Structures are given as C-alpha cells and as structure tokens.
C-alpha positions in Angstrom: 0.0 0.0 0.0 2.9 2.4 0.7 4.3 1.6 -2.7 1.0 2.6 -4.4 0.8 5.8 -2.3 4.3 6.8 -3.4 3.0 7.6 -6.9 2.4 11.3 -7.7 -0.4 11.8 -10.2 0.0 15.6 -9.9 3.4 15.2 -11.6 1.6 13.5 -14.6 -0.5 16.6 -15.1 2.5 18.9 -14.9 4.5 16.9 -17.4 1.5 16.8 -19.8 1.2 20.6 -19.5 4.9 20.8 -20.2 4.5 18.7 -23.4 1.6 21.0 -24.4 4.0 24.0 -24.3 3.4 25.5 -20.8 6.2 27.5 -19.2 8.1 26.0 -16.3 6.8 28.4 -13.7 3.2 27.5 -14.8 3.7 23.8 -14.3 5.4 24.4 -10.9 2.2 26.0 -9.7 0.3 22.8 -10.6 2.3 20.5 -8.3 3.8 20.5 -4.8 7.0 18.6 -5.8 10.4 20.3 -5.8 11.7 21.8 -9.1 14.6 19.3 -9.2 12.3 16.3 -8.8 10.1 17.5 -11.6 13.0 18.1 -13.9 14.4 14.6 -13.0 11.0 13.1 -13.9 10.8 14.8 -17.2 14.4 13.8 -18.1 13.7 10.1 -17.1 10.6 10.2 -19.3 12.7 11.3 -22.2 15.1 8.5 -21.5 12.3 5.9 -21.5 10.9 7.4 -24.7 14.4 7.1 -26.4 14.5 3.4 -25.4 11.1 2.8 -26.8 12.1 4.5 -30.0 15.0 2.0 -30.3 12.7 -0.9 -29.5 10.2 0.2 -32.2 13.0 0.6 -34.7 14.2 -2.9 -34.0 10.8 -4.4 -34.6 10.0 -2.3 -37.6 7.1 -0.2 -36.1 7.7 3.0 -38.0 4.4 4.7 -37.1 5.1 4.1 -33.4 8.6 5.3 -33.8 7.4 8.6 -35.4 4.9 9.1 -32.5 7.5 8.6 -29.9 9.9 10.9 -31.6 7.2 13.6 -31.7 6.7 13.1 -28.0 10.4 13.5 -27.4 10.5 16.7 -29.4 7.6 18.1 -27.4 9.2 17.6 -23.9 12.8 18.2 -24.8 13.0 21.9 -24.6 13.8 25.0 -22.6 15.3 25.0 -19.1 14.6 21.4 -18.3 17.2 20.2 -20.8 19.7 23.0 -20.4 23.2 21.7 -19.9 23.7 24.0 -16.9 21.6 26.4 -15.0 24.7 28.6 -14.4 25.1 29.9 -17.9 
C-alpha cells in the first residue's frame, strides 16, 4: 500500500502541460514537488521514450517510432534540458 501511495499523479498533469507548451513556472504552480524532482521526472521520461524508439526501430514499427519521436520533441525543450543552470 505504501508503494501505491508513493505515486504522484499531480506530476503527470504537470508533465502533460509541459509537453503541451506551458512555461516552467506555470507547471510548478500545478504541483507540490520540488523543481529538481520535476526536472528529473521529465528527463527520465525522455530516456524511456528514447529506449522505446530504439525498440520500435528494431521491430519495424515506423508509425510508433514517429509518434515517440514527436513526444520527445515536445518535452525536450527549454530550461529542463539546459546543460547547466549557471550559464
């Protein structure tokens, strides 16, 4: 039960809003998690999507591959994927 309670559905809404083009300060108002935790969640999602792209390439699912690449392009932007915050 504690494992199930550890899931944060409010993070899903924030990441979805990020993918739809919302600014970072807007999505931070939607959730109570720390900024670093949200950035980490978005980066991990991008890593999972990259692995799914490779899997879809290996089985020849070009339509799925295109959809996953579109999802990556929507979340991989702005401050979340900046190399350093001390530019």
